[in-house]
C-alpha positions as CSV (number, residue, x, y, z in Angstrom):
1,M,133.2,107.0,110.6
2,K,131.7,107.8,114.0
3,P,132.0,111.2,115.7
4,K,134.5,110.2,118.4
5,P,137.2,108.9,116.0
6,A,136.6,111.9,113.7
7,V,137.1,114.3,116.7
8,L,140.3,112.4,117.6
9,A,141.6,112.6,114.1
10,L,140.8,116.3,113.7
11,A,142.4,117.1,117.1
12,A,145.5,115.3,116.0
13,L,145.7,117.4,112.9
14,A,145.1,120.6,114.8
15,H,148.8,121.2,115.3
16,D,151.1,122.7,112.7
17,H,153.8,120.1,113.1
18,R,151.4,117.1,113.0
19,L,149.6,118.6,110.0
20,A,152.9,119.1,108.2
21,I,153.9,115.5,108.9
22,Y,150.6,114.2,107.8
23,R,150.6,116.2,104.5
24,L,154.2,115.0,103.8
25,L,153.1,111.4,104.3
26,V,150.0,111.8,102.1
27,Q,152.3,113.2,99.4
28,A,154.7,110.2,99.9
29,G,151.9,107.7,99.1
30,P,151.7,104.2,100.4
31,E,155.5,103.8,100.3
32,G,155.7,106.3,103.2
33,K,158.9,107.8,104.6
34,A,161.4,106.8,107.2
35,A,161.3,108.7,110.5
36,G,164.8,110.2,109.8
37,E,163.7,111.4,106.4
38,I,160.6,113.1,107.9
39,A,162.7,114.8,110.6
40,E,165.2,116.0,108.1
41,T,162.6,117.3,105.6
42,L,160.6,119.1,108.3
43,K,163.6,120.1,110.4
44,L,162.1,118.5,113.6
45,P,164.2,117.1,116.4
46,P,163.8,113.3,116.8
47,S,162.2,113.5,120.2
48,S,159.6,116.0,119.0
49,L,159.0,114.0,115.8
50,S,158.4,110.8,117.9
51,F,155.8,112.6,120.0
52,H,153.9,113.8,117.0
53,L,154.1,110.5,115.1
54,A,152.7,108.7,118.2
55,H,149.8,111.2,118.4
56,L,149.0,110.7,114.7
57,N,149.3,106.9,115.1
58,R,146.9,106.9,118.1
59,A,144.4,108.9,116.1
60,G,144.5,106.2,113.4
61,L,145.8,108.6,110.7
62,I,149.1,106.9,110.0
63,I,150.6,103.4,109.9
64,Q,154.0,102.4,111.2
65,R,156.0,99.5,109.9
66,R,159.6,98.3,110.4
67,E,161.9,97.8,107.4
68,S,165.2,96.4,108.7
69,R,166.4,99.0,111.3
70,S,164.1,101.8,110.0
71,L,160.6,102.8,111.1
72,I,158.6,103.7,108.0
73,Y,155.4,105.8,108.4
74,S,152.7,106.2,105.8
75,A,149.2,107.8,105.8
76,D,146.3,105.5,106.4
77,F,144.4,106.4,103.2
78,E,141.3,104.4,104.2
79,Q,141.0,106.4,107.4
80,M,141.7,109.7,105.5
81,D,138.8,108.8,103.1
82,A,136.6,107.9,106.0
83,L,137.3,111.3,107.7
84,V,136.7,113.3,104.5
85,G,133.5,111.2,104.0
86,F,132.3,112.0,107.5
87,L,132.9,115.7,107.0
88,T,131.1,115.8,103.7
89,E,128.3,113.2,104.1
90,N,125.6,115.8,104.6
91,C,127.1,118.4,102.3
92,C,124.6,120.6,100.6
93,G,121.6,118.6,102.0
94,G,122.4,115.7,99.7
95,R,122.4,117.7,96.5
96,A,125.3,118.1,94.2
97,C,127.6,120.9,95.4
98,A,129.4,123.5,93.4
99,P,132.2,125.5,94.9
100,A,131.3,129.1,95.8
101,P,132.6,131.7,93.4
102,K,135.8,133.4,94.7
103,S,134.1,136.8,94.9
104,A,131.3,135.4,97.0
105,E,133.6,133.9,99.7
106,P,133.4,136.0,102.9
107,K,136.7,137.6,103.9
108,R,137.8,136.5,107.4
109,K,139.6,138.9,109.7
110,R,142.6,137.6,111.5
111,A,142.7,138.1,115.3
Protein backbone atom coordinates (compact mmCIF):
# COMPACT_ATOMS: atom_id res chain seq x y z
CA MET A 1 0.00 0.00 0.00
CA LYS A 2 1.21 3.48 -0.80
CA PRO A 3 1.05 6.39 1.68
CA LYS A 4 -1.89 8.23 0.07
CA PRO A 5 -4.38 5.32 0.25
CA ALA A 6 -3.16 4.58 3.79
CA VAL A 7 -3.85 8.17 4.84
CA LEU A 8 -7.33 8.03 3.26
CA ALA A 9 -8.11 4.77 5.06
CA LEU A 10 -6.85 6.03 8.41
CA ALA A 11 -8.76 9.29 8.00
CA ALA A 12 -11.95 7.33 7.29
CA LEU A 13 -11.44 5.29 10.45
CA ALA A 14 -10.74 8.40 12.54
CA HIS A 15 -14.42 8.84 13.44
CA ASP A 16 -16.19 6.91 16.16
CA HIS A 17 -19.22 5.91 14.05
CA ARG A 18 -17.11 4.82 11.06
CA LEU A 19 -14.76 2.87 13.30
CA ALA A 20 -17.73 1.13 14.95
CA ILE A 21 -19.22 0.29 11.53
CA TYR A 22 -15.91 -1.06 10.28
CA ARG A 23 -15.33 -3.18 13.39
CA LEU A 24 -18.86 -4.59 13.10
CA LEU A 25 -18.22 -5.51 9.45
CA VAL A 26 -14.89 -7.12 10.30
CA GLN A 27 -16.67 -9.23 12.93
CA ALA A 28 -19.36 -10.19 10.40
CA GLY A 29 -16.77 -11.68 8.07
CA PRO A 30 -17.10 -11.95 4.29
CA GLU A 31 -20.88 -12.42 4.50
CA GLY A 32 -21.23 -8.84 5.69
CA LYS A 33 -24.37 -7.17 6.99
CA ALA A 34 -27.33 -5.42 5.46
CA ALA A 35 -27.45 -1.65 5.89
CA GLY A 36 -30.60 -1.89 8.02
CA GLU A 37 -28.96 -4.41 10.32
CA ILE A 38 -25.93 -2.14 10.75
CA ALA A 39 -28.18 0.83 11.54
CA GLU A 40 -30.19 -1.17 14.05
CA THR A 41 -27.14 -2.66 15.77
CA LEU A 42 -25.32 0.67 16.09
CA LYS A 43 -28.49 2.76 16.58
CA LEU A 44 -27.64 5.11 13.71
CA PRO A 45 -30.23 6.94 11.60
CA PRO A 46 -30.27 5.78 7.96
CA SER A 47 -29.06 9.11 6.55
CA SER A 48 -26.10 9.18 8.92
CA LEU A 49 -25.29 5.54 8.20
CA SER A 50 -25.35 6.15 4.43
CA PHE A 51 -22.91 9.04 4.81
CA HIS A 52 -20.48 6.95 6.87
CA LEU A 53 -20.75 3.88 4.62
CA ALA A 54 -20.01 6.02 1.56
CA HIS A 55 -16.94 7.44 3.30
CA LEU A 56 -15.63 3.95 4.14
CA ASN A 57 -16.37 2.78 0.61
CA ARG A 58 -14.47 5.72 -0.96
CA ALA A 59 -11.51 4.90 1.28
CA GLY A 60 -11.53 1.34 -0.06
CA LEU A 61 -12.20 -0.26 3.31
CA ILE A 62 -15.58 -1.84 2.57
CA ILE A 63 -17.35 -3.52 -0.32
CA GLN A 64 -21.00 -2.97 -1.22
CA ARG A 65 -23.13 -5.53 -3.05
CA ARG A 66 -26.82 -5.85 -3.78
CA GLU A 67 -28.80 -8.91 -2.77
CA SER A 68 -32.38 -8.60 -3.94
CA ARG A 69 -33.56 -5.27 -2.48
CA SER A 70 -30.88 -5.07 0.22
CA LEU A 71 -27.46 -3.48 0.15
CA ILE A 72 -24.95 -5.71 1.89
CA TYR A 73 -21.68 -4.29 3.19
CA SER A 74 -18.57 -6.22 4.12
CA ALA A 75 -15.03 -5.33 5.08
CA ASP A 76 -12.46 -5.51 2.30
CA PHE A 77 -10.06 -7.86 4.08
CA GLU A 78 -7.40 -7.52 1.39
CA GLN A 79 -7.31 -3.75 1.96
CA MET A 80 -7.33 -4.26 5.73
CA ASP A 81 -4.31 -6.56 5.46
CA ALA A 82 -2.56 -4.06 3.18
CA LEU A 83 -3.15 -1.24 5.67
CA VAL A 84 -1.88 -3.27 8.62
CA GLY A 85 1.10 -4.34 6.53
CA PHE A 86 1.83 -0.71 5.62
CA LEU A 87 1.70 0.29 9.28
CA THR A 88 3.99 -2.52 10.42
CA GLU A 89 6.37 -3.03 7.49
CA ASN A 90 9.28 -1.33 9.25
CA CYS A 91 8.37 -2.45 12.73
CA CYS A 92 11.35 -2.92 15.05
CA GLY A 93 13.82 -2.25 12.23
CA GLY A 94 13.06 -5.57 10.56
CA ARG A 95 13.74 -7.64 13.69
CA ALA A 96 11.16 -9.85 15.35
CA CYS A 97 9.07 -7.74 17.71
CA ALA A 98 7.82 -8.65 21.13
CA PRO A 99 5.07 -6.68 22.87
CA ALA A 100 6.25 -4.37 25.62
CA PRO A 101 5.53 -5.60 29.14
CA LYS A 102 2.43 -3.99 30.62
CA SER A 103 4.43 -2.30 33.37
CA ALA A 104 6.79 -0.72 30.81
CA GLU A 105 4.02 0.96 28.83
CA PRO A 106 3.92 4.72 29.44
CA LYS A 107 0.72 6.05 30.93
CA ARG A 108 -0.95 8.67 28.80
CA LYS A 109 -2.74 11.59 30.30
CA ARG A 110 -6.09 12.54 28.86
CA ALA A 111 -6.60 16.12 27.88
